[in-house]
DRENMARMI-530260 format. One record per residue (C-alpha): residue number from 0; residue in three letters; chain; x, y, z. Coordinates in steps of 0.02 Angstrom, whole numbers, always signed. Layout:
N
(NUM 'ALA' 'A' (X Y Z))
...
***
This chain:
417
(0 'MET' 'A' (-3071 +1966 -4324))
(1 'LYS' 'A' (-2998 +1784 -4295))
(2 'PHE' 'A' (-2917 +1704 -4174))
(3 'GLY' 'A' (-2776 +1558 -4170))
(4 'VAL' 'A' (-2662 +1488 -4050))
(5 'PHE' 'A' (-2464 +1448 -4114))
(6 'TYR' 'A' (-2356 +1334 -4056))
(7 'GLU' 'A' (-2174 +1298 -4074))
(8 'HIS' 'A' (-2144 +1167 -3938))
(9 'GLN' 'A' (-2037 +1275 -3866))
(10 'PHE' 'A' (-1935 +1193 -3724))
(11 'ALA' 'A' (-1804 +1282 -3612))
(12 'ARG' 'A' (-1685 +1223 -3541))
(13 'PRO' 'A' (-1661 +1119 -3394))
(14 'TRP' 'A' (-1757 +990 -3520))
(15 'ASP' 'A' (-1742 +861 -3366))
(16 'ARG' 'A' (-1882 +995 -3302))
(17 'ASP' 'A' (-2085 +955 -3297))
(18 'GLY' 'A' (-2075 +782 -3367))
(19 'GLY' 'A' (-1994 +824 -3502))
(20 'GLU' 'A' (-2041 +808 -3664))
(21 'HIS' 'A' (-2183 +707 -3651))
(22 'GLN' 'A' (-2264 +797 -3545))
(23 'LEU' 'A' (-2256 +949 -3649))
(24 'PHE' 'A' (-2350 +864 -3833))
(25 'LYS' 'A' (-2456 +797 -3687))
(26 'ASP' 'A' (-2492 +966 -3610))
(27 'ALA' 'A' (-2499 +1073 -3797))
(28 'LEU' 'A' (-2657 +941 -3853))
(29 'ASP' 'A' (-2769 +948 -3714))
(30 'GLN' 'A' (-2740 +1166 -3713))
(31 'VAL' 'A' (-2788 +1124 -3909))
(32 'GLU' 'A' (-2912 +1025 -3849))
(33 'LEU' 'A' (-2973 +1189 -3733))
(34 'ALA' 'A' (-2936 +1324 -3875))
(35 'ASP' 'A' (-3053 +1212 -3974))
(36 'LYS' 'A' (-3207 +1211 -3832))
(37 'LEU' 'A' (-3176 +1374 -3805))
(38 'GLY' 'A' (-3205 +1423 -3964))
(39 'PHE' 'A' (-3042 +1491 -4013))
(40 'GLU' 'A' (-3028 +1483 -4237))
(41 'HIS' 'A' (-2861 +1422 -4279))
(42 'LEU' 'A' (-2721 +1305 -4217))
(43 'TRP' 'A' (-2561 +1338 -4312))
(44 'GLU' 'A' (-2413 +1230 -4273))
(45 'VAL' 'A' (-2223 +1259 -4354))
(46 'GLU' 'A' (-2098 +1125 -4437))
(47 'HIS' 'A' (-1955 +1168 -4381))
(48 'HIS' 'A' (-1756 +1073 -4394))
(49 'PHE' 'A' (-1630 +1083 -4264))
(50 'LEU' 'A' (-1682 +1231 -4172))
(51 'GLU' 'A' (-1674 +1118 -4000))
(52 'GLU' 'A' (-1774 +1257 -3847))
(53 'TYR' 'A' (-1844 +1361 -3978))
(54 'SER' 'A' (-1948 +1238 -4057))
(55 'HIS' 'A' (-1955 +1062 -4032))
(56 'SER' 'A' (-2095 +1053 -4155))
(57 'SER' 'A' (-2006 +938 -4324))
(58 'ALA' 'A' (-2160 +831 -4354))
(59 'PRO' 'A' (-2299 +929 -4343))
(60 'GLU' 'A' (-2419 +810 -4465))
(61 'VAL' 'A' (-2394 +687 -4309))
(62 'PHE' 'A' (-2459 +813 -4201))
(63 'LEU' 'A' (-2598 +916 -4303))
(64 'ALA' 'A' (-2656 +717 -4350))
(65 'ALA' 'A' (-2680 +685 -4152))
(66 'ALA' 'A' (-2739 +856 -4134))
(67 'SER' 'A' (-2874 +818 -4254))
(68 'GLN' 'A' (-2961 +673 -4182))
(69 'ARG' 'A' (-2965 +778 -4014))
(70 'THR' 'A' (-3061 +913 -4071))
(71 'SER' 'A' (-3235 +977 -4182))
(72 'ARG' 'A' (-3171 +1158 -4226))
(73 'ILE' 'A' (-3041 +1213 -4258))
(74 'ARG' 'A' (-2957 +1269 -4401))
(75 'ILE' 'A' (-2797 +1160 -4423))
(76 'GLY' 'A' (-2639 +1268 -4485))
(77 'HIS' 'A' (-2497 +1179 -4538))
(78 'GLY' 'A' (-2375 +1320 -4546))
(79 'ILE' 'A' (-2283 +1311 -4599))
(80 'VAL' 'A' (-2229 +1169 -4715))
(81 'PRO' 'A' (-2023 +1204 -4770))
(82 'LEU' 'A' (-2049 +1171 -4957))
(83 'PRO' 'A' (-1849 +1159 -5019))
(84 'MET' 'A' (-1847 +984 -5075))
(85 'GLU' 'A' (-1726 +938 -4982))
(86 'TYR' 'A' (-1831 +943 -4825))
(87 'ASN' 'A' (-1972 +881 -4898))
(88 'HIS' 'A' (-2040 +800 -5057))
(89 'PRO' 'A' (-2158 +910 -5164))
(90 'ALA' 'A' (-2266 +724 -5166))
(91 'ARG' 'A' (-2247 +677 -4999))
(92 'VAL' 'A' (-2293 +874 -4980))
(93 'ALA' 'A' (-2473 +829 -5052))
(94 'GLU' 'A' (-2491 +662 -4987))
(95 'ARG' 'A' (-2467 +712 -4808))
(96 'ILE' 'A' (-2572 +862 -4835))
(97 'ALA' 'A' (-2763 +801 -4913))
(98 'THR' 'A' (-2699 +649 -4772))
(99 'LEU' 'A' (-2756 +775 -4640))
(100 'ASP' 'A' (-2864 +848 -4731))
(101 'LEU' 'A' (-2971 +701 -4737))
(102 'VAL' 'A' (-2933 +662 -4558))
(103 'SER' 'A' (-3004 +819 -4502))
(104 'ASP' 'A' (-3148 +816 -4601))
(105 'GLY' 'A' (-3100 +967 -4707))
(106 'ARG' 'A' (-3026 +1085 -4571))
(107 'VAL' 'A' (-2809 +1102 -4649))
(108 'GLU' 'A' (-2752 +1257 -4682))
(109 'PHE' 'A' (-2587 +1249 -4782))
(110 'GLY' 'A' (-2456 +1350 -4718))
(111 'THR' 'A' (-2275 +1344 -4821))
(112 'GLY' 'A' (-2099 +1431 -4828))
(113 'GLU' 'A' (-1947 +1448 -4846))
(114 'THR' 'A' (-1853 +1426 -4692))
(115 'SER' 'A' (-1695 +1533 -4631))
(116 'SER' 'A' (-1599 +1482 -4511))
(117 'GLU' 'A' (-1418 +1393 -4553))
(118 'SER' 'A' (-1452 +1254 -4441))
(119 'GLU' 'A' (-1576 +1217 -4544))
(120 'LEU' 'A' (-1531 +1255 -4709))
(121 'GLY' 'A' (-1333 +1176 -4645))
(122 'GLY' 'A' (-1398 +1031 -4605))
(123 'PHE' 'A' (-1501 +971 -4755))
(124 'GLY' 'A' (-1375 +1059 -4846))
(125 'ILE' 'A' (-1499 +1166 -4934))
(126 'ASP' 'A' (-1417 +1299 -5054))
(127 'ARG' 'A' (-1489 +1443 -4982))
(128 'SER' 'A' (-1488 +1563 -5122))
(129 'THR' 'A' (-1623 +1432 -5219))
(130 'LYS' 'A' (-1757 +1442 -5107))
(131 'ARG' 'A' (-1846 +1548 -5138))
(132 'ASN' 'A' (-1875 +1500 -5300))
(133 'GLN' 'A' (-1880 +1322 -5239))
(134 'TRP' 'A' (-2036 +1364 -5152))
(135 'HIS' 'A' (-2112 +1431 -5313))
(136 'GLU' 'A' (-2092 +1284 -5379))
(137 'ALA' 'A' (-2156 +1186 -5243))
(138 'ILE' 'A' (-2308 +1262 -5202))
(139 'ASP' 'A' (-2347 +1243 -5402))
(140 'ALA' 'A' (-2336 +1081 -5412))
(141 'VAL' 'A' (-2411 +1032 -5263))
(142 'THR' 'A' (-2560 +1129 -5289))
(143 'ARG' 'A' (-2555 +1019 -5454))
(144 'MET' 'A' (-2557 +859 -5360))
(145 'PHE' 'A' (-2683 +911 -5286))
(146 'VAL' 'A' (-2839 +930 -5429))
(147 'GLU' 'A' (-2732 +854 -5557))
(148 'GLU' 'A' (-2812 +658 -5605))
(149 'PRO' 'A' (-2674 +603 -5621))
(150 'PHE' 'A' (-2534 +728 -5597))
(151 'ALA' 'A' (-2462 +770 -5773))
(152 'GLY' 'A' (-2281 +771 -5709))
(153 'TYR' 'A' (-2144 +917 -5689))
(154 'ASP' 'A' (-1984 +970 -5789))
(155 'GLY' 'A' (-1919 +1101 -5675))
(156 'ASP' 'A' (-1764 +1164 -5595))
(157 'PHE' 'A' (-1781 +1082 -5458))
(158 'LEU' 'A' (-1898 +955 -5466))
(159 'LYS' 'A' (-1923 +814 -5605))
(160 'MET' 'A' (-2048 +698 -5590))
(161 'PRO' 'A' (-2169 +598 -5687))
(162 'ILE' 'A' (-2348 +576 -5742))
(163 'ARG' 'A' (-2395 +509 -5572))
(164 'ASN' 'A' (-2589 +520 -5476))
(165 'VAL' 'A' (-2561 +576 -5310))
(166 'VAL' 'A' (-2690 +503 -5193))
(167 'PRO' 'A' (-2785 +576 -5100))
(168 'LYS' 'A' (-2836 +692 -5140))
(169 'THR' 'A' (-2894 +839 -5026))
(170 'PHE' 'A' (-3070 +835 -4940))
(171 'GLN' 'A' (-3073 +1020 -4986))
(172 'LYS' 'A' (-3090 +1082 -5142))
(173 'PRO' 'A' (-2982 +1127 -5244))
(174 'HIS' 'A' (-2893 +1117 -5100))
(175 'PRO' 'A' (-2862 +1212 -4905))
(176 'PRO' 'A' (-2827 +1363 -4910))
(177 'LEU' 'A' (-2643 +1443 -4942))
(178 'TRP' 'A' (-2537 +1528 -4851))
(179 'VAL' 'A' (-2344 +1599 -4813))
(180 'ALA' 'A' (-2246 +1662 -4676))
(181 'CYS' 'A' (-2177 +1830 -4682))
(182 'SER' 'A' (-2045 +1891 -4580))
(183 'ARG' 'A' (-2041 +2088 -4710))
(184 'ARG' 'A' (-2153 +2189 -4796))
(185 'ASP' 'A' (-2058 +2118 -4945))
(186 'THR' 'A' (-2171 +1927 -4888))
(187 'ILE' 'A' (-2296 +2018 -4867))
(188 'LEU' 'A' (-2296 +2068 -5061))
(189 'LEU' 'A' (-2242 +1886 -5117))
(190 'ALA' 'A' (-2400 +1843 -5017))
(191 'ALA' 'A' (-2495 +1942 -5104))
(192 'ARG' 'A' (-2430 +1916 -5268))
(193 'ASN' 'A' (-2479 +1755 -5260))
(194 'GLY' 'A' (-2649 +1754 -5203))
(195 'ILE' 'A' (-2622 +1690 -5011))
(196 'GLY' 'A' (-2620 +1702 -4838))
(197 'ALA' 'A' (-2487 +1833 -4750))
(198 'LEU' 'A' (-2422 +1738 -4589))
(199 'SER' 'A' (-2305 +1853 -4528))
(200 'PHE' 'A' (-2228 +1793 -4397))
(201 'SER' 'A' (-2163 +1991 -4336))
(202 'PHE' 'A' (-2202 +2052 -4185))
(203 'VAL' 'A' (-2278 +2226 -4284))
(204 'GLU' 'A' (-2363 +2372 -4192))
(205 'PRO' 'A' (-2570 +2396 -4256))
(206 'ALA' 'A' (-2489 +2573 -4342))
(207 'GLU' 'A' (-2362 +2461 -4451))
(208 'ALA' 'A' (-2497 +2300 -4465))
(209 'LYS' 'A' (-2611 +2433 -4553))
(210 'LYS' 'A' (-2477 +2477 -4687))
(211 'TRP' 'A' (-2441 +2296 -4730))
(212 'VAL' 'A' (-2663 +2282 -4732))
(213 'ASP' 'A' (-2657 +2406 -4875))
(214 'ASP' 'A' (-2522 +2341 -4967))
(215 'TYR' 'A' (-2581 +2160 -4984))
(216 'TYR' 'A' (-2762 +2204 -5038))
(217 'GLY' 'A' (-2682 +2344 -5153))
(218 'LEU' 'A' (-2584 +2194 -5246))
(219 'ILE' 'A' (-2723 +2069 -5211))
(220 'GLU' 'A' (-2835 +2156 -5301))
(221 'SER' 'A' (-2723 +2192 -5433))
(222 'ASP' 'A' (-2667 +2147 -5590))
(223 'GLU' 'A' (-2525 +2095 -5494))
(224 'CYS' 'A' (-2587 +1937 -5412))
(225 'VAL' 'A' (-2561 +1768 -5518))
(226 'PRO' 'A' (-2607 +1612 -5387))
(227 'ALA' 'A' (-2491 +1509 -5338))
(228 'GLY' 'A' (-2635 +1393 -5335))
(229 'PHE' 'A' (-2818 +1367 -5375))
(230 'ALA' 'A' (-2924 +1465 -5279))
(231 'VAL' 'A' (-2856 +1631 -5182))
(232 'ASN' 'A' (-2867 +1665 -4988))
(233 'PRO' 'A' (-2847 +1863 -4937))
(234 'ASN' 'A' (-2803 +1852 -4776))
(235 'LEU' 'A' (-2664 +1951 -4643))
(236 'ALA' 'A' (-2620 +1869 -4471))
(237 'VAL' 'A' (-2502 +1905 -4347))
(238 'VAL' 'A' (-2429 +1802 -4200))
(239 'ILE' 'A' (-2412 +1924 -4007))
(240 'PRO' 'A' (-2382 +1823 -3844))
(241 'LEU' 'A' (-2517 +1813 -3759))
(242 'MET' 'A' (-2531 +1780 -3542))
(243 'CYS' 'A' (-2714 +1888 -3476))
(244 'HIS' 'A' (-2747 +1891 -3287))
(245 'ASP' 'A' (-2846 +2016 -3203))
(246 'ASP' 'A' (-2722 +2060 -3106))
(247 'GLU' 'A' (-2597 +2136 -3205))
(248 'GLU' 'A' (-2443 +2074 -3123))
(249 'THR' 'A' (-2500 +1925 -3129))
(250 'ALA' 'A' (-2512 +1921 -3308))
(251 'ILE' 'A' (-2333 +1992 -3317))
(252 'GLU' 'A' (-2250 +1859 -3197))
(253 'ARG' 'A' (-2315 +1721 -3277))
(254 'GLY' 'A' (-2310 +1795 -3478))
(255 'LEU' 'A' (-2181 +1908 -3486))
(256 'ASP' 'A' (-2026 +1781 -3466))
(257 'GLY' 'A' (-2136 +1660 -3584))
(258 'GLY' 'A' (-2164 +1794 -3739))
(259 'HIS' 'A' (-1968 +1866 -3699))
(260 'PHE' 'A' (-1892 +1685 -3741))
(261 'PHE' 'A' (-1996 +1651 -3872))
(262 'GLY' 'A' (-1905 +1825 -3974))
(263 'TYR' 'A' (-1757 +1826 -3882))
(264 'SER' 'A' (-1728 +1623 -3963))
(265 'LEU' 'A' (-1794 +1656 -4115))
(266 'ALA' 'A' (-1659 +1806 -4139))
(267 'HIS' 'A' (-1541 +1692 -4068))
(268 'PHE' 'A' (-1559 +1559 -4209))
(269 'TYR' 'A' (-1600 +1701 -4364))
(270 'ILE' 'A' (-1486 +1819 -4327))
(271 'PHE' 'A' (-1364 +1843 -4169))
(272 'GLY' 'A' (-1341 +1651 -4088))
(273 'ASP' 'A' (-1174 +1540 -4088))
(274 'HIS' 'A' (-1222 +1399 -4086))
(275 'LYS' 'A' (-1135 +1214 -4026))
(276 'PRO' 'A' (-1282 +1092 -4074))
(277 'GLY' 'A' (-1341 +1006 -3895))
(278 'ARG' 'A' (-1222 +1093 -3801))
(279 'THR' 'A' (-1283 +1288 -3791))
(280 'ASP' 'A' (-1395 +1324 -3634))
(281 'VAL' 'A' (-1508 +1462 -3776))
(282 'TRP' 'A' (-1592 +1519 -3581))
(283 'ALA' 'A' (-1461 +1531 -3491))
(284 'GLU' 'A' (-1387 +1627 -3623))
(285 'PHE' 'A' (-1569 +1719 -3622))
(286 'GLN' 'A' (-1555 +1795 -3441))
(287 'GLU' 'A' (-1358 +1866 -3479))
(288 'ASN' 'A' (-1406 +1959 -3591))
(289 'ARG' 'A' (-1615 +1984 -3633))
(290 'SER' 'A' (-1582 +2175 -3595))
(291 'SER' 'A' (-1453 +2197 -3723))
(292 'TRP' 'A' (-1560 +2140 -3880))
(293 'GLY' 'A' (-1725 +2207 -3832))
(294 'PHE' 'A' (-1799 +2085 -3694))
(295 'ASP' 'A' (-1773 +2213 -3541))
(296 'LYS' 'A' (-1891 +2142 -3418))
(297 'GLU' 'A' (-1903 +2320 -3307))
(298 'ILE' 'A' (-1966 +2401 -3457))
(299 'GLY' 'A' (-2095 +2262 -3527))
(300 'SER' 'A' (-2152 +2257 -3331))
(301 'GLN' 'A' (-2198 +2419 -3324))
(302 'THR' 'A' (-2377 +2439 -3272))
(303 'GLY' 'A' (-2535 +2542 -3306))
(304 'GLN' 'A' (-2501 +2582 -3510))
(305 'PRO' 'A' (-2585 +2520 -3669))
(306 'LEU' 'A' (-2508 +2379 -3722))
(307 'GLY' 'A' (-2409 +2359 -3869))
(308 'ALA' 'A' (-2302 +2240 -3957))
(309 'GLN' 'A' (-2173 +2335 -3887))
(310 'ILE' 'A' (-2153 +2461 -3722))
(311 'PHE' 'A' (-2059 +2590 -3733))
(312 'GLN' 'A' (-1954 +2687 -3600))
(313 'ARG' 'A' (-1807 +2813 -3578))
(314 'GLY' 'A' (-1791 +2755 -3789))
(315 'LEU' 'A' (-1774 +2578 -3764))
(316 'GLY' 'A' (-1891 +2475 -3820))
(317 'SER' 'A' (-1924 +2284 -3750))
(318 'LEU' 'A' (-2080 +2139 -3808))
(319 'ARG' 'A' (-2231 +2136 -3708))
(320 'GLY' 'A' (-2402 +2083 -3826))
(321 'ALA' 'A' (-2550 +2038 -3768))
(322 'VAL' 'A' (-2478 +2021 -3591))
(323 'GLY' 'A' (-2586 +2118 -3479))
(324 'THR' 'A' (-2750 +2129 -3402))
(325 'PRO' 'A' (-2921 +2100 -3543))
(326 'GLU' 'A' (-2963 +2279 -3555))
(327 'GLN' 'A' (-2773 +2301 -3599))
(328 'ILE' 'A' (-2801 +2172 -3704))
(329 'ARG' 'A' (-2956 +2216 -3779))
(330 'GLU' 'A' (-2876 +2414 -3827))
(331 'LEU' 'A' (-2731 +2326 -3919))
(332 'LEU' 'A' (-2833 +2221 -4018))
(333 'ILE' 'A' (-2950 +2348 -4057))
(334 'GLY' 'A' (-2778 +2435 -4130))
(335 'TYR' 'A' (-2786 +2245 -4246))
(336 'GLU' 'A' (-2961 +2267 -4311))
(337 'GLU' 'A' (-2942 +2410 -4336))
(338 'ALA' 'A' (-2779 +2381 -4432))
(339 'GLY' 'A' (-2877 +2271 -4559))
(340 'VAL' 'A' (-2794 +2127 -4486))
(341 'ASP' 'A' (-2885 +1960 -4497))
(342 'GLN' 'A' (-2838 +1835 -4408))
(343 'VAL' 'A' (-2727 +1862 -4226))
(344 'ILE' 'A' (-2618 +1726 -4162))
(345 'PHE' 'A' (-2581 +1684 -3986))
(346 'VAL' 'A' (-2417 +1645 -3927))
(347 'SER' 'A' (-2429 +1563 -3747))
(348 'GLN' 'A' (-2339 +1397 -3722))
(349 'ALA' 'A' (-2169 +1463 -3737))
(350 'GLY' 'A' (-1992 +1470 -3622))
(351 'GLN' 'A' (-2037 +1401 -3447))
(352 'ASN' 'A' (-2240 +1468 -3470))
(353 'LYS' 'A' (-2351 +1351 -3340))
(354 'HIS' 'A' (-2492 +1234 -3436))
(355 'GLU' 'A' (-2614 +1262 -3308))
(356 'HIS' 'A' (-2565 +1474 -3313))
(357 'ILE' 'A' (-2605 +1468 -3497))
(358 'CYS' 'A' (-2742 +1376 -3481))
(359 'GLU' 'A' (-2819 +1505 -3404))
(360 'SER' 'A' (-2757 +1635 -3490))
(361 'MET' 'A' (-2847 +1569 -3621))
(362 'GLN' 'A' (-3000 +1534 -3557))
(363 'LEU' 'A' (-3006 +1721 -3476))
(364 'MET' 'A' (-2999 +1768 -3656))
(365 'ALA' 'A' (-3122 +1673 -3706))
(366 'GLU' 'A' (-3253 +1768 -3571))
(367 'LYS' 'A' (-3191 +1928 -3574))
(368 'VAL' 'A' (-3096 +1977 -3716))
(369 'LEU' 'A' (-3152 +1878 -3889))
(370 'PRO' 'A' (-3346 +1888 -3899))
(371 'GLU' 'A' (-3353 +2028 -3949))
(372 'PHE' 'A' (-3238 +2051 -4107))
(373 'GLN' 'A' (-3300 +1859 -4134))
(374 'ALA' 'A' (-3469 +1953 -4157))
(375 'ARG' 'A' (-3424 +2043 -4289))
(376 'GLY' 'A' (-3340 +1928 -4389))
(377 'ALA' 'A' (-3447 +1869 -4493))
(378 'ALA' 'A' (-3493 +2048 -4528))
(379 'ARG' 'A' (-3336 +2105 -4572))
(380 'GLU' 'A' (-3270 +1929 -4669))
(381 'LYS' 'A' (-3416 +1944 -4780))
(382 'ALA' 'A' (-3396 +2139 -4839))
(383 'LYS' 'A' (-3236 +2067 -4876))
(384 'MET' 'A' (-3271 +1925 -4981))
(385 'GLU' 'A' (-3374 +2017 -5094))
(386 'ARG' 'A' (-3266 +2180 -5107))
(387 'LEU' 'A' (-3132 +2058 -5171))
(388 'ALA' 'A' (-3262 +1966 -5268))
(389 'PRO' 'A' (-3200 +2056 -5457))
(390 'ALA' 'A' (-3023 +2047 -5416))
(391 'ILE' 'A' (-3020 +1876 -5376))
(392 'GLU' 'A' (-3108 +1809 -5523))
(393 'ARG' 'A' (-2997 +1892 -5624))
(394 'ALA' 'A' (-2839 +1869 -5541))
(395 'LEU' 'A' (-2877 +1626 -5553))
(396 'LYS' 'A' (-2916 +1693 -5734))
(397 'ARG' 'A' (-2748 +1737 -5726))
(398 'ARG' 'A' (-2664 +1568 -5646))
(399 'SER' 'A' (-2620 +1442 -5782))
(400 'PRO' 'A' (-2748 +1295 -5775))
(401 'ALA' 'A' (-2736 +1102 -5715))
(402 'ARG' 'A' (-2646 +1006 -5877))
(403 'VAL' 'A' (-2742 +828 -5949))
(404 'ALA' 'A' (-2588 +700 -5928))
(405 'ASP' 'A' (-2540 +600 -6071))
(406 'PRO' 'A' (-2663 +482 -6095))
(407 'ASP' 'A' (-2556 +329 -6167))
(408 'TYR' 'A' (-2420 +382 -6058))
(409 'HIS' 'A' (-2389 +210 -5931))
(410 'ILE' 'A' (-2282 +124 -5811))
(411 'PRO' 'A' (-2200 -12 -5910))
(412 'SER' 'A' (-2207 -185 -5795))
(413 'VAL' 'A' (-2023 -202 -5711))
(414 'PRO' 'A' (-1997 -371 -5621))
(415 'ALA' 'A' (-1939 -387 -5433))
(416 'PRO' 'A' (-1762 -443 -5431))
***
């Protein structure tokens, strides 16, 4: 099983603290550099717009390019690029991903998605009813731009584009591994049917993850799998909060509020929040309303029990995740490993979590927790790919091939005014 670090660039109010956004980004780059040195395999950063406090990560291609020059081994996960075309034109996506892949020496993981918050969809004037179809069309076009030379053009419902040679081309061939954001079982199945990795952003328990893994790999190996790209990426990843310390109470004190705010602020923008741009104080509302929305501090702070994505007491649940001691976290991760999860991605930069605590937590994880799982990882991955090889070969035959553009097509000379 592999491990990643995940960044929304959360910045809970008040915004005049701790050096502001400038220090937020500098600290994140330092954390990524440390993660690379400690042996974490993946870095993931989202693209979000207008989700103040929850995510200040509106230009991930800039941050990831900077991170690529501070690291040498960690995979650079663009997770995710929203593909509805009012967000990102497919040609610009292909150009940015290819450039990032080149400057990182072929370390890019290309995550995709639609997004669903009204703050983003409404801000860009996107028709919610079209976003899934736009995703399908865009991922087909982008992957063709990666491999077709020249790109043979597109005449879709949303993308109309003539023949153009989209450059540069990616370092990895045929292109970087593809992923899609998943929050429910139906999007896990969408990922499998398209032969791409499933990035689960739900805080799912190991038992539930086992069901998702079984469904996902069952479809990957079935005739329903028709790859969206020109390679299959059979992987399922889950995201959970992290704060590790040898003393459980210290781990809770340092990390529980951050994990809770991550979940609360996500729900604020995606489920229940009434938001006034530039005025709503999400952190203050979180402090006032957290318990009623499943982020009870008292329940989440219960010590001396096994960890789970949720901690339950008196019939109520409260988010916990991997906030605890190395041994507690090890036991939780064994559950995900036994469920067949391929990667666990940790959220530590959340709420008002301290930079120094995040770094200490990563160092302790690298010293006491991760090596055991990483030692088993290579053999596990090899066995998985050997088992899936025949199904992947069959699936790729179902994918329509790269096209050859009309050799007589030309762009006429048009004098500049």
